[in-house]
PQR file of N, CA, C, O and H, with PARSE charges and radii, in Angstrom:
ATOM      1  N   UNK A   1    -243.711  50.262 -84.159 -0.4000 1.5000
ATOM      2  CA  UNK A   1    -243.365  48.939 -84.642 -0.0000 2.0000
ATOM      3  C   UNK A   1    -243.266  48.921 -86.169  0.5500 1.7000
ATOM      4  O   UNK A   1    -242.345  48.335 -86.737 -0.5500 1.4000
ATOM      5  N   UNK A   2    -244.228  49.571 -86.819 -0.4000 1.5000
ATOM      6  CA  UNK A   2    -244.247  49.602 -88.278 -0.0000 2.0000
ATOM      7  C   UNK A   2    -243.057  50.383 -88.826  0.5500 1.7000
ATOM      8  O   UNK A   2    -242.503  50.025 -89.865 -0.5500 1.4000
ATOM      9  H   UNK A   2    -244.977  50.047 -86.358  0.4000 1.0000
ATOM     10  N   UNK A   3    -242.665  51.447 -88.133 -0.4000 1.5000
ATOM     11  CA  UNK A   3    -241.503  52.239 -88.573 -0.0000 2.0000
ATOM     12  C   UNK A   3    -240.228  51.406 -88.496  0.5500 1.7000
ATOM     13  O   UNK A   3    -239.372  51.497 -89.376 -0.5500 1.4000
ATOM     14  H   UNK A   3    -243.116  51.738 -87.289  0.4000 1.0000
ATOM     15  N   UNK A   4    -240.100  50.603 -87.457 -0.4000 1.5000
ATOM     16  CA  UNK A   4    -238.921  49.750 -87.308 -0.0000 2.0000
ATOM     17  C   UNK A   4    -238.811  48.737 -88.430  0.5500 1.7000
ATOM     18  O   UNK A   4    -237.718  48.484 -88.936 -0.5500 1.4000
ATOM     19  H   UNK A   4    -240.795  50.529 -86.742  0.4000 1.0000
ATOM     20  N   UNK A   5    -239.933  48.158 -88.820 -0.4000 1.5000
ATOM     21  CA  UNK A   5    -239.942  47.186 -89.919 -0.0000 2.0000
ATOM     22  C   UNK A   5    -239.601  47.876 -91.229  0.5500 1.7000
ATOM     23  O   UNK A   5    -238.864  47.324 -92.046 -0.5500 1.4000
ATOM     24  H   UNK A   5    -240.821  48.364 -88.409  0.4000 1.0000
ATOM     25  N   UNK A   6    -240.125  49.071 -91.438 -0.4000 1.5000
ATOM     26  CA  UNK A   6    -239.851  49.828 -92.674 -0.0000 2.0000
ATOM     27  C   UNK A   6    -238.362  50.190 -92.753  0.5500 1.7000
ATOM     28  O   UNK A   6    -237.759  50.085 -93.822 -0.5500 1.4000
ATOM     29  H   UNK A   6    -240.723  49.520 -90.775  0.4000 1.0000
ATOM     30  N   UNK A   7    -237.768  50.612 -91.636 -0.4000 1.5000
ATOM     31  CA  UNK A   7    -236.338  50.937 -91.619 -0.0000 2.0000
ATOM     32  C   UNK A   7    -235.502  49.697 -91.901  0.5500 1.7000
ATOM     33  O   UNK A   7    -234.506  49.767 -92.621 -0.5500 1.4000
ATOM     34  H   UNK A   7    -238.257  50.697 -90.768  0.4000 1.0000
ATOM     35  N   UNK A   8    -235.902  48.567 -91.339 -0.4000 1.5000
ATOM     36  CA  UNK A   8    -235.180  47.321 -91.572 -0.0000 2.0000
ATOM     37  C   UNK A   8    -235.254  46.916 -93.045  0.5500 1.7000
ATOM     38  O   UNK A   8    -234.267  46.435 -93.602 -0.5500 1.4000
ATOM     39  H   UNK A   8    -236.711  48.510 -90.754  0.4000 1.0000
ATOM     40  N   UNK A   9    -236.407  47.104 -93.678 -0.4000 1.5000
ATOM     41  CA  UNK A   9    -236.551  46.790 -95.099 -0.0000 2.0000
ATOM     42  C   UNK A   9    -235.649  47.680 -95.945  0.5500 1.7000
ATOM     43  O   UNK A   9    -235.026  47.218 -96.901 -0.5500 1.4000
ATOM     44  H   UNK A   9    -237.209  47.495 -93.226  0.4000 1.0000
ATOM     45  N   UNK A  10    -235.583  48.944 -95.589 -0.4000 1.5000
ATOM     46  CA  UNK A  10    -234.733  49.877 -96.337 -0.0000 2.0000
ATOM     47  C   UNK A  10    -233.265  49.496 -96.174  0.5500 1.7000
ATOM     48  O   UNK A  10    -232.519  49.494 -97.152 -0.5500 1.4000
ATOM     49  H   UNK A  10    -236.088  49.319 -94.812  0.4000 1.0000
ATOM     50  N   UNK A  11    -232.844  49.176 -94.962 -0.4000 1.5000
ATOM     51  CA  UNK A  11    -231.452  48.793 -94.721 -0.0000 2.0000
ATOM     52  C   UNK A  11    -231.099  47.504 -95.455  0.5500 1.7000
ATOM     53  O   UNK A  11    -230.010  47.388 -96.018 -0.5500 1.4000
ATOM     54  H   UNK A  11    -233.451  49.178 -94.167  0.4000 1.0000
ATOM     55  N   UNK A  12    -232.008  46.541 -95.451 -0.4000 1.5000
ATOM     56  CA  UNK A  12    -231.752  45.284 -96.147 -0.0000 2.0000
ATOM     57  C   UNK A  12    -231.686  45.510 -97.660  0.5500 1.7000
ATOM     58  O   UNK A  12    -230.872  44.888 -98.342 -0.5500 1.4000
ATOM     59  H   UNK A  12    -232.893  46.635 -94.993  0.4000 1.0000
ATOM     60  N   UNK A  13    -232.523  46.382 -98.180 -0.4000 1.5000
ATOM     61  CA  UNK A  13    -232.496  46.698 -99.606 -0.0000 2.0000
ATOM     62  C   UNK A  13    -231.184  47.369 -99.990  0.5500 1.7000
ATOM     63  O   UNK A  13    -230.596  47.047-101.022 -0.5500 1.4000
ATOM     64  H   UNK A  13    -233.185  46.887 -97.626  0.4000 1.0000
ATOM     65  N   UNK A  14    -230.727  48.299 -99.165 -0.4000 1.5000
ATOM     66  CA  UNK A  14    -229.449  48.967 -99.439 -0.0000 2.0000
ATOM     67  C   UNK A  14    -228.280  47.988 -99.356  0.5500 1.7000
ATOM     68  O   UNK A  14    -227.352  48.064-100.161 -0.5500 1.4000
ATOM     69  H   UNK A  14    -231.205  48.561 -98.326  0.4000 1.0000
ATOM     70  N   UNK A  15    -228.319  47.079 -98.398 -0.4000 1.5000
ATOM     71  CA  UNK A  15    -227.260  46.082 -98.277 -0.0000 2.0000
ATOM     72  C   UNK A  15    -227.232  45.176 -99.505  0.5500 1.7000
ATOM     73  O   UNK A  15    -226.160  44.884-100.034 -0.5500 1.4000
ATOM     74  H   UNK A  15    -229.073  47.018 -97.744  0.4000 1.0000
ATOM     75  N   UNK A  16    -228.398  44.733 -99.960 -0.4000 1.5000
ATOM     76  CA  UNK A  16    -228.471  43.870-101.141 -0.0000 2.0000
ATOM     77  C   UNK A  16    -227.982  44.613-102.377  0.5500 1.7000
ATOM     78  O   UNK A  16    -227.262  44.042-103.196 -0.5500 1.4000
ATOM     79  H   UNK A  16    -229.269  44.970 -99.531  0.4000 1.0000
ATOM     80  N   UNK A  17    -228.360  45.864-102.521 -0.4000 1.5000
ATOM     81  CA  UNK A  17    -227.931  46.661-103.668 -0.0000 2.0000
ATOM     82  C   UNK A  17    -226.418  46.848-103.668  0.5500 1.7000
ATOM     83  O   UNK A  17    -225.782  46.734-104.715 -0.5500 1.4000
ATOM     84  H   UNK A  17    -228.945  46.328-101.855  0.4000 1.0000
ATOM     85  N   UNK A  18    -225.840  47.132-102.514 -0.4000 1.5000
ATOM     86  CA  UNK A  18    -224.388  47.321-102.450 -0.0000 2.0000
ATOM     87  C   UNK A  18    -223.654  46.027-102.772  0.5500 1.7000
ATOM     88  O   UNK A  18    -222.585  46.066-103.381 -0.5500 1.4000
ATOM     89  H   UNK A  18    -226.357  47.225-101.663  0.4000 1.0000
ATOM     90  N   UNK A  19    -224.202  44.886-102.377 -0.4000 1.5000
ATOM     91  CA  UNK A  19    -223.573  43.606-102.711 -0.0000 2.0000
ATOM     92  C   UNK A  19    -223.636  43.344-104.212  0.5500 1.7000
ATOM     93  O   UNK A  19    -222.670  42.852-104.796 -0.5500 1.4000
ATOM     94  H   UNK A  19    -225.070  44.854-101.882  0.4000 1.0000
ATOM     95  N   UNK A  20    -224.751  43.665-104.833 -0.4000 1.5000
ATOM     96  CA  UNK A  20    -224.893  43.465-106.277 -0.0000 2.0000
ATOM     97  C   UNK A  20    -223.918  44.355-107.036  0.5500 1.7000
ATOM     98  O   UNK A  20    -223.288  43.908-107.995 -0.5500 1.4000
ATOM     99  H   UNK A  20    -225.535  44.064-104.359  0.4000 1.0000
ATOM    100  N   UNK A  21    -223.789  45.599-106.619 -0.4000 1.5000
ATOM    101  CA  UNK A  21    -222.862  46.527-107.272 -0.0000 2.0000
ATOM    102  C   UNK A  21    -221.426  46.049-107.095  0.5500 1.7000
ATOM    103  O   UNK A  21    -220.637  46.104-108.038 -0.5500 1.4000
ATOM    104  H   UNK A  21    -224.300  45.962-105.840  0.4000 1.0000
ATOM    105  N   UNK A  22    -221.078  45.582-105.903 -0.4000 1.5000
ATOM    106  CA  UNK A  22    -219.731  45.087-105.651 -0.0000 2.0000
ATOM    107  C   UNK A  22    -219.384  43.876-106.493  0.5500 1.7000
ATOM    108  O   UNK A  22    -218.289  43.804-107.052 -0.5500 1.4000
ATOM    109  H   UNK A  22    -221.719  45.536-105.137  0.4000 1.0000
ATOM    110  N   UNK A  23    -220.283  42.937-106.590 -0.4000 1.5000
ATOM    111  CA  UNK A  23    -220.043  41.733-107.390 -0.0000 2.0000
ATOM    112  C   UNK A  23    -219.923  42.086-108.864  0.5500 1.7000
ATOM    113  O   UNK A  23    -219.063  41.546-109.560 -0.5500 1.4000
ATOM    114  H   UNK A  23    -221.172  42.995-106.135  0.4000 1.0000
ATOM    115  N   UNK A  24    -220.771  42.982-109.348 -0.4000 1.5000
ATOM    116  CA  UNK A  24    -220.689  43.355-110.764 -0.0000 2.0000
ATOM    117  C   UNK A  24    -219.380  44.079-111.070  0.5500 1.7000
ATOM    118  O   UNK A  24    -218.844  43.938-112.169 -0.5500 1.4000
ATOM    119  H   UNK A  24    -221.469  43.420-108.783  0.4000 1.0000
ATOM    120  N   UNK A  25    -218.864  44.844-110.125 -0.4000 1.5000
ATOM    121  CA  UNK A  25    -217.576  45.521-110.337 -0.0000 2.0000
ATOM    122  C   UNK A  25    -216.440  44.510-110.422  0.5500 1.7000
ATOM    123  O   UNK A  25    -215.521  44.671-111.225 -0.5500 1.4000
ATOM    124  H   UNK A  25    -219.300  44.958-109.232  0.4000 1.0000
ATOM    125  N   UNK A  26    -216.499  43.479-109.602 -0.4000 1.5000
ATOM    126  CA  UNK A  26    -215.458  42.449-109.634 -0.0000 2.0000
ATOM    127  C   UNK A  26    -215.519  41.674-110.946  0.5500 1.7000
ATOM    128  O   UNK A  26    -214.482  41.410-111.556 -0.5500 1.4000
ATOM    129  H   UNK A  26    -217.245  43.348-108.949  0.4000 1.0000
ATOM    130  N   UNK A  27    -216.701  41.314-111.378 -0.4000 1.5000
ATOM    131  CA  UNK A  27    -216.865  40.568-112.627 -0.0000 2.0000
ATOM    132  C   UNK A  27    -216.429  41.419-113.810  0.5500 1.7000
ATOM    133  O   UNK A  27    -215.823  40.898-114.746 -0.5500 1.4000
ATOM    134  H   UNK A  27    -217.543  41.529-110.883  0.4000 1.0000
ATOM    135  N   UNK A  28    -216.720  42.699-113.792 -0.4000 1.5000
ATOM    136  CA  UNK A  28    -216.362  43.584-114.902 -0.0000 2.0000
ATOM    137  C   UNK A  28    -214.851  43.722-115.034  0.5500 1.7000
ATOM    138  O   UNK A  28    -214.344  43.861-116.147 -0.5500 1.4000
ATOM    139  H   UNK A  28    -217.213  43.122-113.032  0.4000 1.0000
ATOM    140  N   UNK A  29    -214.127  43.687-113.930 -0.4000 1.5000
ATOM    141  CA  UNK A  29    -212.679  43.824-113.988 -0.0000 2.0000
ATOM    142  C   UNK A  29    -212.020  42.640-114.662  0.5500 1.7000
ATOM    143  O   UNK A  29    -210.978  42.798-115.298 -0.5500 1.4000
ATOM    144  H   UNK A  29    -214.538  43.574-113.025  0.4000 1.0000
ATOM    145  N   UNK A  30    -212.599  41.457-114.539 -0.4000 1.5000
ATOM    146  CA  UNK A  30    -211.994  40.279-115.126 -0.0000 2.0000
ATOM    147  C   UNK A  30    -212.005  40.315-116.646  0.5500 1.7000
ATOM    148  O   UNK A  30    -211.221  39.596-117.266 -0.5500 1.4000
ATOM    149  H   UNK A  30    -213.445  41.328-114.022  0.4000 1.0000
ATOM    150  N   UNK A  31    -212.847  41.110-117.270 -0.4000 1.5000
ATOM    151  CA  UNK A  31    -212.937  41.174-118.717 -0.0000 2.0000
ATOM    152  C   UNK A  31    -211.877  42.049-119.351  0.5500 1.7000
ATOM    153  O   UNK A  31    -211.728  42.028-120.573 -0.5500 1.4000
ATOM    154  H   UNK A  31    -213.484  41.694-116.766  0.4000 1.0000
ATOM    155  N   UNK A  32    -211.142  42.809-118.580 -0.4000 1.5000
ATOM    156  CA  UNK A  32    -210.163  43.738-119.112 -0.0000 2.0000
ATOM    157  C   UNK A  32    -208.762  43.140-119.011  0.5500 1.7000
ATOM    158  O   UNK A  32    -208.080  43.309-118.000 -0.5500 1.4000
ATOM    159  H   UNK A  32    -211.264  42.826-117.587  0.4000 1.0000
ATOM    160  N   UNK A  33    -208.339  42.447-120.056 -0.4000 1.5000
ATOM    161  CA  UNK A  33    -207.007  41.848-120.080 -0.0000 2.0000
ATOM    162  C   UNK A  33    -206.264  42.388-121.287  0.5500 1.7000
ATOM    163  O   UNK A  33    -206.735  42.294-122.420 -0.5500 1.4000
ATOM    164  H   UNK A  33    -208.892  42.310-120.878  0.4000 1.0000
ATOM    165  N   UNK A  34    -205.115  42.943-121.031 -0.4000 1.5000
ATOM    166  CA  UNK A  34    -204.250  43.511-122.063 -0.0000 2.0000
ATOM    167  C   UNK A  34    -203.137  42.498-122.354  0.5500 1.7000
ATOM    168  O   UNK A  34    -202.569  41.924-121.425 -0.5500 1.4000
ATOM    169  H   UNK A  34    -204.732  43.018-120.110  0.4000 1.0000
ATOM    170  N   UNK A  35    -202.826  42.279-123.612 -0.4000 1.5000
ATOM    171  CA  UNK A  35    -201.743  41.374-124.011 -0.0000 2.0000
ATOM    172  C   UNK A  35    -200.614  42.195-124.620  0.5500 1.7000
ATOM    173  O   UNK A  35    -200.852  43.072-125.451 -0.5500 1.4000
ATOM    174  H   UNK A  35    -203.286  42.746-124.367  0.4000 1.0000
ATOM    175  N   UNK A  36    -199.393  41.910-124.203 -0.4000 1.5000
ATOM    176  CA  UNK A  36    -198.235  42.668-124.675 -0.0000 2.0000
ATOM    177  C   UNK A  36    -197.700  42.098-125.981  0.5500 1.7000
ATOM    178  O   UNK A  36    -197.835  40.905-126.254 -0.5500 1.4000
ATOM    179  H   UNK A  36    -199.200  41.198-123.528  0.4000 1.0000
ATOM    180  N   UNK A  37    -197.091  42.966-126.784 -0.4000 1.5000
ATOM    181  CA  UNK A  37    -196.483  42.549-128.043 -0.0000 2.0000
ATOM    182  C   UNK A  37    -195.076  42.021-127.783  0.5500 1.7000
ATOM    183  O   UNK A  37    -194.362  42.518-126.912 -0.5500 1.4000
ATOM    184  H   UNK A  37    -196.981  43.935-126.562  0.4000 1.0000
ATOM    185  N   UNK A  38    -194.699  41.023-128.542 -0.4000 1.5000
ATOM    186  CA  UNK A  38    -193.379  40.423-128.417 -0.0000 2.0000
ATOM    187  C   UNK A  38    -192.309  41.430-128.824  0.5500 1.7000
ATOM    188  O   UNK A  38    -192.417  42.044-129.885 -0.5500 1.4000
ATOM    189  H   UNK A  38    -195.279  40.620-129.250  0.4000 1.0000
ATOM    190  N   UNK A  39    -191.284  41.607-128.005 -0.4000 1.5000
ATOM    191  CA  UNK A  39    -190.183  42.502-128.306 -0.0000 2.0000
ATOM    192  C   UNK A  39    -190.404  43.948-127.874  0.5500 1.7000
ATOM    193  O   UNK A  39    -189.460  44.739-127.909 -0.5500 1.4000
ATOM    194  H   UNK A  39    -191.196  41.108-127.143  0.4000 1.0000
ATOM    195  N   UNK A  40    -191.591  44.313-127.476 -0.4000 1.5000
ATOM    196  CA  UNK A  40    -191.898  45.678-127.040 -0.0000 2.0000
ATOM    197  C   UNK A  40    -191.565  45.821-125.554  0.5500 1.7000
ATOM    198  O   UNK A  40    -191.835  44.914-124.767 -0.5500 1.4000
ATOM    199  H   UNK A  40    -192.357  43.671-127.448  0.4000 1.0000
ATOM    200  N   UNK A  41    -190.976  46.960-125.167 -0.4000 1.5000
ATOM    201  CA  UNK A  41    -190.640  47.203-123.767 -0.0000 2.0000
ATOM    202  C   UNK A  41    -191.797  47.889-123.057  0.5500 1.7000
ATOM    203  O   UNK A  41    -192.395  48.823-123.593 -0.5500 1.4000
ATOM    204  H   UNK A  41    -190.756  47.698-125.806  0.4000 1.0000
ATOM    205  N   UNK A  42    -192.110  47.429-121.856 -0.4000 1.5000
ATOM    206  CA  UNK A  42    -193.183  47.987-121.040 -0.0000 2.0000
ATOM    207  C   UNK A  42    -192.703  48.113-119.608  0.5500 1.7000
ATOM    208  O   UNK A  42    -191.822  47.375-119.166 -0.5500 1.4000
ATOM    209  H   UNK A  42    -191.625  46.671-121.421  0.4000 1.0000
ATOM    210  N   UNK A  43    -193.288  49.051-118.893 -0.4000 1.5000
ATOM    211  CA  UNK A  43    -193.070  49.162-117.455 -0.0000 2.0000
ATOM    212  C   UNK A  43    -194.444  49.068-116.794  0.5500 1.7000
ATOM    213  O   UNK A  43    -195.295  49.937-116.984 -0.5500 1.4000
ATOM    214  H   UNK A  43    -194.003  49.650-119.252  0.4000 1.0000
ATOM    215  N   UNK A  44    -194.650  48.003-116.015 -0.4000 1.5000
ATOM    216  CA  UNK A  44    -195.943  47.752-115.382 -0.0000 2.0000
ATOM    217  C   UNK A  44    -195.726  47.594-113.885  0.5500 1.7000
ATOM    218  O   UNK A  44    -194.817  46.884-113.455 -0.5500 1.4000
ATOM    219  H   UNK A  44    -193.959  47.297-115.861  0.4000 1.0000
ATOM    220  N   UNK A  45    -196.555  48.254-113.100 -0.4000 1.5000
ATOM    221  CA  UNK A  45    -196.530  48.078-111.651 -0.0000 2.0000
ATOM    222  C   UNK A  45    -197.857  47.493-111.230  0.5500 1.7000
ATOM    223  O   UNK A  45    -198.912  48.017-111.589 -0.5500 1.4000
ATOM    224  H   UNK A  45    -197.293  48.831-113.450  0.4000 1.0000
ATOM    225  N   UNK A  46    -197.816  46.400-110.465 -0.4000 1.5000
ATOM    226  CA  UNK A  46    -199.040  45.767-110.018 -0.0000 2.0000
ATOM    227  C   UNK A  46    -198.753  44.508-109.243  0.5500 1.7000
ATOM    228  O   UNK A  46    -197.641  44.300-108.758 -0.5500 1.4000
ATOM    229  H   UNK A  46    -196.960  45.975-110.173  0.4000 1.0000
ATOM    230  N   UNK A  47    -199.751  43.677-109.131 -0.4000 1.5000
ATOM    231  CA  UNK A  47    -199.668  42.441-108.367 -0.0000 2.0000
ATOM    232  C   UNK A  47    -199.880  41.269-109.315  0.5500 1.7000
ATOM    233  O   UNK A  47    -200.792  41.291-110.142 -0.5500 1.4000
ATOM    234  H   UNK A  47    -200.654  43.846-109.526  0.4000 1.0000
ATOM    235  N   UNK A  48    -199.037  40.245-109.194 -0.4000 1.5000
ATOM    236  CA  UNK A  48    -199.213  39.035-109.990 -0.0000 2.0000
ATOM    237  C   UNK A  48    -200.412  38.290-109.428  0.5500 1.7000
ATOM    238  O   UNK A  48    -200.426  37.921-108.253 -0.5500 1.4000
ATOM    239  H   UNK A  48    -198.296  40.228-108.523  0.4000 1.0000
ATOM    240  N   UNK A  49    -201.428  38.065-110.276 -0.4000 1.5000
ATOM    241  CA  UNK A  49    -202.649  37.418-109.798 -0.0000 2.0000
ATOM    242  C   UNK A  49    -202.789  35.986-110.292  0.5500 1.7000
ATOM    243  O   UNK A  49    -203.573  35.217-109.737 -0.5500 1.4000
ATOM    244  H   UNK A  49    -201.417  38.364-111.230  0.4000 1.0000
ATOM    245  N   UNK A  50    -202.036  35.617-111.332 -0.4000 1.5000
ATOM    246  CA  UNK A  50    -202.083  34.241-111.850 -0.0000 2.0000
ATOM    247  C   UNK A  50    -200.823  33.995-112.659  0.5500 1.7000
ATOM    248  O   UNK A  50    -200.242  34.915-113.236 -0.5500 1.4000
ATOM    249  H   UNK A  50    -201.399  36.243-111.782  0.4000 1.0000
ATOM    250  N   UNK A  51    -200.412  32.733-112.688 -0.4000 1.5000
ATOM    251  CA  UNK A  51    -199.266  32.397-113.537 -0.0000 2.0000
ATOM    252  C   UNK A  51    -199.405  30.977-114.055  0.5500 1.7000
ATOM    253  O   UNK A  51    -199.974  30.101-113.405 -0.5500 1.4000
ATOM    254  H   UNK A  51    -200.884  31.987-112.219  0.4000 1.0000
ATOM    255  N   UNK A  52    -198.858  30.780-115.260 -0.4000 1.5000
ATOM    256  CA  UNK A  52    -198.810  29.472-115.893 -0.0000 2.0000
ATOM    257  C   UNK A  52    -197.351  29.174-116.199  0.5500 1.7000
ATOM    258  O   UNK A  52    -196.462  29.899-115.752 -0.5500 1.4000
ATOM    259  H   UNK A  52    -198.395  31.491-115.789  0.4000 1.0000
ATOM    260  N   UNK A  53    -197.096  28.111-116.959 -0.4000 1.5000
ATOM    261  CA  UNK A  53    -195.715  27.754-117.283 -0.0000 2.0000
ATOM    262  C   UNK A  53    -195.006  28.806-118.131  0.5500 1.7000
ATOM    263  O   UNK A  53    -193.802  29.013-117.978 -0.5500 1.4000
ATOM    264  H   UNK A  53    -197.817  27.522-117.322  0.4000 1.0000
ATOM    265  N   UNK A  54    -195.746  29.479-119.030 -0.4000 1.5000
ATOM    266  CA  UNK A  54    -195.100  30.412-119.955 -0.0000 2.0000
ATOM    267  C   UNK A  54    -195.604  31.854-119.873  0.5500 1.7000
ATOM    268  O   UNK A  54    -195.167  32.689-120.664 -0.5500 1.4000
ATOM    269  H   UNK A  54    -196.724  29.312-119.154  0.4000 1.0000
ATOM    270  N   UNK A  55    -196.507  32.174-118.944 -0.4000 1.5000
ATOM    271  CA  UNK A  55    -196.999  33.553-118.825 -0.0000 2.0000
ATOM    272  C   UNK A  55    -197.539  33.808-117.418  0.5500 1.7000
ATOM    273  O   UNK A  55    -197.699  32.889-116.615 -0.5500 1.4000
ATOM    274  H   UNK A  55    -196.862  31.496-118.301  0.4000 1.0000
ATOM    275  N   UNK A  56    -197.811  35.068-117.151 -0.4000 1.5000
ATOM    276  CA  UNK A  56    -198.457  35.431-115.895 -0.0000 2.0000
ATOM    277  C   UNK A  56    -199.297  36.679-116.095  0.5500 1.7000
ATOM    278  O   UNK A  56    -199.098  37.421-117.057 -0.5500 1.4000
ATOM    279  H   UNK A  56    -197.681  35.815-117.803  0.4000 1.0000
ATOM    280  N   UNK A  57    -200.244  36.913-115.180 -0.4000 1.5000
ATOM    281  CA  UNK A  57    -201.118  38.077-115.220 -0.0000 2.0000
ATOM    282  C   UNK A  57    -200.736  39.045-114.113  0.5500 1.7000
ATOM    283  O   UNK A  57    -200.558  38.650-112.961 -0.5500 1.4000
ATOM    284  H   UNK A  57    -200.405  36.311-114.398  0.4000 1.0000
ATOM    285  N   UNK A  58    -200.611  40.322-114.474 -0.4000 1.5000
ATOM    286  CA  UNK A  58    -200.328  41.384-113.510 -0.0000 2.0000
ATOM    287  C   UNK A  58    -201.521  42.322-113.505  0.5500 1.7000
ATOM    288  O   UNK A  58    -201.940  42.786-114.565 -0.5500 1.4000
ATOM    289  H   UNK A  58    -200.756  40.643-115.410  0.4000 1.0000
ATOM    290  N   UNK A  59    -202.083  42.615-112.328 -0.4000 1.5000
ATOM    291  CA  UNK A  59    -203.203  43.562-112.220 -0.0000 2.0000
ATOM    292  C   UNK A  59    -202.677  44.860-111.623  0.5500 1.7000
ATOM    293  O   UNK A  59    -202.076  44.864-110.549 -0.5500 1.4000
ATOM    294  H   UNK A  59    -201.742  42.238-111.466  0.4000 1.0000
ATOM    295  N   UNK A  60    -202.916  45.981-112.344 -0.4000 1.5000
ATOM    296  CA  UNK A  60    -202.446  47.282-111.862 -0.0000 2.0000
ATOM    297  C   UNK A  60    -203.485  47.926-110.943  0.5500 1.7000
ATOM    298  O   UNK A  60    -204.523  47.330-110.656 -0.5500 1.4000
ATOM    299  H   UNK A  60    -203.405  45.977-113.217  0.4000 1.0000
ATOM    300  N   UNK A  61    -203.201  49.135-110.487 -0.4000 1.5000
ATOM    301  CA  UNK A  61    -204.054  49.826-109.520 -0.0000 2.0000
ATOM    302  C   UNK A  61    -205.416  50.195-110.115  0.5500 1.7000
ATOM    303  O   UNK A  61    -206.374  50.398-109.368 -0.5500 1.4000
ATOM    304  H   UNK A  61    -202.358  49.620-110.719  0.4000 1.0000
ATOM    305  N   UNK A  62    -205.519  50.284-111.433 -0.4000 1.5000
ATOM    306  CA  UNK A  62    -206.796  50.623-112.068 -0.0000 2.0000
ATOM    307  C   UNK A  62    -207.687  49.406-112.280  0.5500 1.7000
ATOM    308  O   UNK A  62    -208.848  49.547-112.666 -0.5500 1.4000
ATOM    309  H   UNK A  62    -204.742  50.119-112.040  0.4000 1.0000
ATOM    310  N   UNK A  63    -207.149  48.197-112.028 -0.4000 1.5000
ATOM    311  CA  UNK A  63    -207.927  46.979-112.173 -0.0000 2.0000
ATOM    312  C   UNK A  63    -207.764  46.298-113.507  0.5500 1.7000
ATOM    313  O   UNK A  63    -208.424  45.291-113.765 -0.5500 1.4000
ATOM    314  H   UNK A  63    -206.206  48.082-111.714  0.4000 1.0000
ATOM    315  N   UNK A  64    -206.899  46.818-114.371 -0.4000 1.5000
ATOM    316  CA  UNK A  64    -206.663  46.204-115.677 -0.0000 2.0000
ATOM    317  C   UNK A  64    -205.559  45.158-115.531  0.5500 1.7000
ATOM    318  O   UNK A  64    -204.501  45.430-114.965 -0.5500 1.4000
ATOM    319  H   UNK A  64    -206.363  47.636-114.161  0.4000 1.0000
ATOM    320  N   UNK A  65    -205.823  43.964-116.047 -0.4000 1.5000
ATOM    321  CA  UNK A  65    -204.840  42.888-115.995 -0.0000 2.0000
ATOM    322  C   UNK A  65    -204.040  42.889-117.292  0.5500 1.7000
ATOM    323  O   UNK A  65    -204.569  43.184-118.364 -0.5500 1.4000
ATOM    324  H   UNK A  65    -206.683  43.743-116.507  0.4000 1.0000
ATOM    325  N   UNK A  66    -202.754  42.553-117.180 -0.4000 1.5000
ATOM    326  CA  UNK A  66    -201.871  42.476-118.333 -0.0000 2.0000
ATOM    327  C   UNK A  66    -201.243  41.102-118.377  0.5500 1.7000
ATOM    328  O   UNK A  66    -200.636  40.655-117.404 -0.5500 1.4000
ATOM    329  H   UNK A  66    -202.324  42.313-116.309  0.4000 1.0000
ATOM    330  N   UNK A  67    -201.392  40.422-119.522 -0.4000 1.5000
ATOM    331  CA  UNK A  67    -200.788  39.100-119.692 -0.0000 2.0000
ATOM    332  C   UNK A  67    -199.363  39.273-120.203  0.5500 1.7000
ATOM    333  O   UNK A  67    -199.138  39.875-121.252 -0.5500 1.4000
ATOM    334  H   UNK A  67    -201.885  40.785-120.313  0.4000 1.0000
ATOM    335  N   UNK A  68    -198.421  38.748-119.463 -0.4000 1.5000
ATOM    336  CA  UNK A  68    -196.994  38.868-119.803 -0.0000 2.0000
ATOM    337  C   UNK A  68    -196.451  37.490-120.107  0.5500 1.7000
ATOM    338  O   UNK A  68    -195.269  37.347-120.419 -0.5500 1.4000
ATOM    339  H   UNK A  68    -198.603  38.259-118.610  0.4000 1.0000
TER
END
């Protein structure tokens, strides 16, 4: 019985740790925004994640967002 409780505590601790690491990775990605210079040519591949009237954000495969 005691072994089962100890295993459950270990599994719950690992689950909590993985959730904390996952959330911190998501939050860390939001801080990396690159802004392009006017008149400079760029080639960017990614997904549009946000847009406003005069700009939009593209996130590439590395997790860096670029404001266009």
